C-alpha positions as CSV (number, residue, x, y, z in Angstrom):
1,M,12.1,-16.7,-6.2
2,T,12.8,-16.2,-9.9
3,K,14.2,-13.3,-11.8
4,K,10.8,-12.8,-13.3
5,E,9.5,-11.8,-9.9
6,K,11.7,-8.8,-9.5
7,F,8.9,-6.4,-10.4
8,V,6.4,-7.9,-8.0
9,K,4.6,-5.0,-6.2
10,I,5.6,-4.4,-2.6
11,P,3.0,-1.9,-1.4
12,S,4.6,-0.8,1.9
13,I,8.2,-0.5,1.1
14,I,9.2,1.6,-1.9
15,F,8.0,3.9,-4.6
16,Q,5.8,1.5,-6.6
17,N,6.0,3.3,-9.9
18,E,6.1,6.8,-11.2
19,D,2.6,7.6,-10.0
20,T,2.2,6.2,-6.5
21,M,4.1,6.1,-3.2
22,A,3.3,3.9,-0.2
23,G,4.0,4.2,3.5
24,H,6.8,2.3,5.2
25,S,9.3,2.2,8.2
26,Q,10.6,5.6,9.1
27,F,9.2,7.0,5.8
28,K,12.7,7.2,4.3
29,N,11.6,8.2,0.8
30,I,9.6,11.1,2.3
31,M,12.7,12.2,4.3
32,H,14.9,12.0,1.2
33,R,12.4,14.1,-0.8
34,K,12.3,16.8,1.9
35,G,16.0,17.1,1.9
36,A,18.5,17.5,4.7
37,Q,16.9,18.7,7.9
38,D,19.0,19.3,10.9
39,A,16.2,18.9,13.4
40,K,15.1,15.6,11.9
41,R,18.7,14.4,11.8
42,A,19.1,15.2,15.5
43,K,15.9,13.2,16.2
44,V,17.2,10.2,14.2
45,F,20.5,10.3,16.1
46,T,18.7,10.4,19.4
47,K,16.7,7.3,18.5
48,I,19.7,5.4,17.3
49,I,21.8,6.3,20.3
50,R,19.1,5.0,22.6
51,E,19.1,1.7,20.7
52,L,22.9,1.5,20.6
53,T,23.1,2.0,24.4
54,T,20.2,-0.4,25.2
55,S,21.5,-3.2,23.0
56,A,25.1,-2.8,24.1
57,R,24.0,-3.7,27.7
58,I,23.4,-7.2,26.5
59,N,26.7,-7.6,24.7
60,P,29.0,-4.7,23.4
61,D,30.3,-6.8,20.6
62,P,28.3,-6.3,17.3
63,E,29.6,-9.5,15.9
64,S,28.0,-11.7,18.5
65,N,25.0,-9.3,19.3
66,P,22.6,-9.2,16.3
67,R,20.5,-6.4,17.8
68,L,23.6,-4.2,18.3
69,R,24.9,-5.0,14.9
70,Q,21.6,-3.9,13.4
71,A,21.9,-0.6,15.4
72,V,25.4,-0.1,14.2
73,I,24.3,-0.5,10.6
74,A,21.5,2.1,11.2
75,A,24.0,4.5,12.7
76,R,26.3,4.2,9.7
77,G,23.4,4.6,7.4
78,A,22.5,7.8,9.1
79,N,26.1,9.0,8.8
80,M,26.5,9.2,12.6
81,P,30.1,10.1,13.6
82,K,32.1,7.1,14.6
83,D,33.0,8.6,18.0
84,T,29.3,9.3,18.8
85,M,28.4,5.7,18.0
86,E,31.3,4.3,20.1
87,R,30.4,6.5,23.1
88,A,26.9,5.3,23.0
89,I,28.0,1.6,23.0
90,K,30.6,2.2,25.8
91,R,27.9,4.0,27.9
92,G,25.6,1.0,27.6
93,A,28.3,-1.6,28.1
94,G,29.9,0.2,31.1
95,G,26.6,0.8,32.8
96,E,26.9,4.5,32.7
97,D,23.3,4.8,31.4
98,M,21.0,2.7,33.5
99,T,17.8,4.0,32.2
100,D,15.4,1.1,31.9
101,Y,14.0,1.2,28.4
102,V,11.4,-1.2,27.3
103,E,10.0,-2.0,23.8
104,V,6.4,-1.2,23.2
105,R,4.2,-1.5,20.2
106,Y,1.0,0.5,19.5
107,E,-1.6,-0.1,16.8
108,G,-4.5,1.8,15.5
109,Y,-6.2,3.7,12.7
110,G,-4.9,7.0,11.6
111,P,-6.6,9.7,9.4
112,G,-8.5,8.2,6.5
113,G,-8.7,4.8,8.1
114,I,-5.0,4.1,7.6
115,A,-3.7,1.2,9.6
116,V,-0.7,2.3,11.7
117,I,1.9,0.4,13.8
118,V,4.1,2.4,16.1
119,E,7.2,0.9,17.7
120,A,8.7,2.7,20.7
121,L,11.6,2.3,23.1
122,T,10.6,4.1,26.4
123,D,11.5,4.5,30.0
124,N,7.9,5.5,30.9
125,R,5.1,3.5,29.4
126,N,2.3,5.8,30.7
127,R,3.9,8.9,29.2
128,T,4.5,7.3,25.8
129,A,1.1,5.7,25.6
130,A,-0.6,9.1,26.5
131,E,1.4,10.9,23.8
132,V,0.8,8.3,21.1
133,R,-2.9,8.2,22.0
134,S,-3.1,12.0,21.8
135,A,-1.5,12.0,18.4
136,F,-4.0,9.6,17.1
137,T,-7.0,11.4,18.6
138,K,-6.0,14.9,17.5
139,H,-5.6,13.8,13.9
140,G,-8.9,12.0,13.6
141,G,-7.6,8.5,14.3
142,A,-8.1,6.0,17.1
143,L,-5.5,3.9,19.1
144,G,-6.5,0.3,19.2
145,E,-5.6,-2.8,21.2
146,T,-2.5,-5.0,20.5
147,N,-3.0,-6.9,17.2
148,S,-5.9,-4.7,16.1
149,V,-4.1,-3.9,12.8
150,S,-0.9,-6.0,12.8
151,F,-2.8,-8.9,11.1
152,M,-2.8,-6.6,8.0
153,F,1.0,-6.7,7.9
154,D,3.7,-9.3,7.7
155,R,6.8,-9.1,9.9
156,I,9.8,-9.4,7.5
157,G,13.5,-8.4,7.1
158,L,14.5,-5.7,4.6
159,I,18.1,-5.1,3.6
160,R,18.8,-2.1,1.3
161,Y,21.8,-1.5,-0.9
162,P,22.5,1.6,-3.1
163,K,22.3,0.8,-6.8
164,D,25.7,2.1,-7.6
165,K,27.4,-0.7,-5.6
166,M,26.4,-3.6,-7.8
167,T,24.2,-4.8,-10.7
168,F,20.7,-6.2,-10.1
169,D,21.8,-9.6,-11.3
170,A,24.7,-9.6,-8.8
171,I,22.6,-8.8,-5.8
172,F,19.8,-11.1,-7.0
173,D,22.0,-14.1,-7.2
174,E,23.6,-13.5,-3.8
175,A,20.2,-12.8,-2.2
176,L,18.9,-16.1,-3.6
177,E,21.9,-18.0,-2.4
178,G,21.6,-16.4,1.0
179,G,18.0,-17.5,1.4
180,A,16.1,-14.2,0.6
181,Q,12.5,-14.3,-0.7
182,N,12.5,-11.4,-3.1
183,V,14.6,-8.5,-4.5
184,E,13.0,-5.2,-5.6
185,E,14.6,-2.3,-7.5
186,S,13.6,1.3,-6.7
187,E,15.0,4.5,-8.1
188,K,18.2,4.5,-6.0
189,S,18.4,1.2,-4.3
190,Y,18.0,-2.6,-4.3
191,E,15.7,-3.9,-1.5
192,V,16.0,-7.5,-0.4
193,E,13.2,-9.2,1.5
194,C,13.5,-12.2,3.7
195,T,11.6,-13.9,6.5
196,L,12.0,-12.9,10.1
197,E,13.8,-16.2,10.8
198,D,16.3,-15.8,8.0
199,F,17.0,-12.1,8.5
200,A,20.4,-12.4,10.2
201,T,21.6,-15.1,7.8
202,V,20.6,-13.2,4.7
203,R,22.0,-9.9,6.0
204,D,25.4,-11.5,6.9
205,H,25.6,-13.3,3.6
206,L,25.0,-10.0,1.7
207,M,27.5,-8.1,3.9
208,A,30.2,-10.8,3.2
209,A,29.6,-10.2,-0.5
210,F,29.0,-6.4,-0.7
211,G,29.9,-4.9,2.7
212,D,27.7,-2.8,4.9
213,P,24.2,-2.2,3.5
214,E,22.5,1.2,3.5
215,S,20.0,-0.2,6.0
216,A,19.0,-3.6,7.5
217,E,15.9,-3.8,9.6
218,L,12.8,-5.7,10.6
219,I,9.7,-4.1,9.2
220,W,6.0,-4.5,9.1
221,K,5.0,-4.9,5.4
222,A,1.4,-4.1,4.6
223,N,-0.5,-6.8,2.7
224,N,-2.7,-4.2,1.1
225,T,-2.7,-0.4,0.9
226,T,-5.4,2.3,1.3
227,A,-5.6,5.1,-1.2
228,V,-5.5,8.6,0.3
229,D,-6.7,11.8,-1.4
230,E,-5.0,15.2,-1.1
231,E,-7.1,16.5,1.7
232,K,-6.6,13.4,3.9
233,A,-2.9,13.2,2.9
234,I,-2.3,16.6,4.5
235,T,-3.6,15.5,7.8
236,L,-1.9,12.1,7.5
237,M,1.5,13.7,6.9
238,K,1.0,16.0,10.0
239,F,0.1,12.9,12.0
240,I,3.2,11.0,10.9
241,D,5.4,14.0,11.7
242,V,4.0,14.2,15.2
243,L,4.7,10.5,15.8
244,E,8.2,10.7,14.3
245,D,9.0,13.8,16.3
246,N,8.4,11.8,19.6
247,D,11.8,10.8,21.1
248,D,10.3,7.5,22.3
249,V,9.0,6.5,18.9
250,Q,11.5,4.4,17.0
251,T,9.7,3.4,13.8
252,V,6.3,4.0,12.2
253,F,4.6,1.7,9.7
254,A,1.4,2.4,7.7
255,N,-0.5,1.1,4.7
256,F,-1.2,4.4,2.9
257,D,-0.9,4.9,-0.8
258,I,-0.5,8.6,-1.8
259,P,-0.3,9.5,-5.5
260,D,3.0,11.0,-6.4
261,T,1.4,14.1,-7.8
262,V,-0.2,14.8,-4.4
263,M,3.0,14.2,-2.6
264,E,4.7,16.7,-4.8
265,K,2.2,19.3,-3.7
266,L,2.7,18.4,0.0
267,L,6.4,18.8,-0.2
């Protein structure tokens, strides 16, 4: 990785330029553009609490439990009250919530032939599968088999820091030293990419240098994007909203590319 690479296009993560926007985990940019929404925030809290509780059963100490540490970072990034977060961890560690959640991944094609990966944490596989399948079908898509679209994505780590915390050169140098593969600059944040295997190492190295990140997560990064016109974009956004509104769905990844002018109309 060299400093000349800092403007390399990453289709599935950030606003690529002033004209286009691509799909990514939890569609954070879309959420920011829509503004504060209490209902959405409640949904986000529900998903994070589920992850906090589930991961705390393994080990309630974030320092020695990478999964819980990642959930804690997500909770802080969502501005979850500290007592809410602590209650969720205690509930999981103390065995108060014994709901048996399992991780499930669904893959398929959404409206306009968009490749979609849905990650869920559910206590009822049949219910979640039926609801996800229904969302695909009702919006002109089709749920596929495992690995039917994941070959179009790479599984990587993504750590995001707000730009007002440091300069690009500072985070670039630390990311390089920590073992990251690339650093991108968007409108409001720096986004550090790393391999799946190096995720914890890079995250911890950056946290030692800059404190808690805005987010630190494992994502599916699309290798290529599919252009979506205005008509298809309307259906696609409705489809994504239905998936995101499902309590069992934790994250959604897609390889769409919607022009910013179209997105302005939709929002």
